[in-house]
C-alpha positions in Angstrom: -154.8 -138.5 215.8 -152.9 -139.8 218.7 -154.2 -142.3 221.1 -153.9 -141.0 224.7 -153.8 -144.6 226.2 -150.8 -145.5 224.0 -148.9 -142.4 225.1 -149.5 -143.1 228.8 -148.3 -146.8 228.5 -145.2 -145.8 226.5 -144.2 -143.1 229.0 -144.4 -145.5 232.0 -141.4 -147.7 231.5 -141.1 -150.0 234.5 -137.8 -151.6 235.3 -137.7 -155.4 234.7 -137.8 -157.6 237.8 -134.7 -159.3 239.1 -135.6 -162.7 237.7 -136.7 -161.6 234.3 -134.5 -161.4 231.3 -133.5 -158.4 229.2 -132.8 -159.7 225.7 -130.8 -162.8 226.3 -129.3 -161.7 229.6 -130.9 -162.3 233.0 -131.5 -159.0 234.8 -129.6 -160.0 237.9 -126.4 -160.6 235.8 -126.7 -157.1 234.3 -127.2 -155.5 237.7 -124.1 -157.4 239.0 -122.0 -156.2 236.0 -123.2 -152.7 236.6 -122.4 -152.8 240.3 -118.8 -154.2 239.6 -117.9 -151.8 236.8 -115.8 -148.9 237.9 -117.4 -145.5 237.3 -114.7 -144.2 235.0 -115.4 -147.0 232.5 -119.1 -146.1 232.3 -119.5 -143.2 229.9 -122.7 -141.5 228.8 -121.4 -139.9 225.7 -120.3 -141.9 222.7 -116.6 -141.9 221.7 -115.7 -139.4 219.0 -115.6 -141.0 215.5 -112.4 -140.7 213.5 -112.5 -139.3 210.1 -111.1 -141.5 207.4 -108.6 -140.0 205.0 -110.0 -139.4 201.6 
């Protein structure tokens, strides 16, 4: 069966604080990079993969 407490804790993803780190990067650097990156460089869909000749 599923544990209701586990589902609730997984669905509530809180954003890390400014002085915490996300992986090996401090969050404040990631926010700075995100603020300085132009919108046309940020894409939500992956680039199409090329098919290799066979």
